C-alpha positions, 0 to 999 in steps of 0.5 A: 730045691729052689736051685733045682727049679731055677735050673729046670726053668732055665733049661726049658727056656733055652730048649723050648721058648727061645727057639720058638721065639726065634722061629716066630721072628723069622716068619714075621720077617719073611711075611714083611718082605713078601711083595707082588710077584714072589712065588711061595708055598703054603702050609697046605702045599699050594704053590702060587705067585703073589698078585696082591698083598692085603692087611691080613692075607695075600692073593695068590695066582695058582693057575691061569685065571685062578686066584685064591686068598690065603691068610698070612699065617698059612704061608710056609716058605718063599720059593722065589723072590720077584727079582729071580733069586731062588731060596 
């Protein structure tokens, strides 16, 4: 019975916990590389250009003369880096 529980825990780890940790690390790495001029999309679907980076949030320009502050946890993906390469 103990062997069965050990196998179940191992399966749960490899199918649930390990992929979540990998995704979290990739998200943290992406947020660490964001800088002014990068274009990104938020989880709410807003596309914008990073104008400044603060400790826990970014300031995005989403339209001419319209800037919003977005928490770092709501950044979904980088659309284009400041250098011009698309992702």
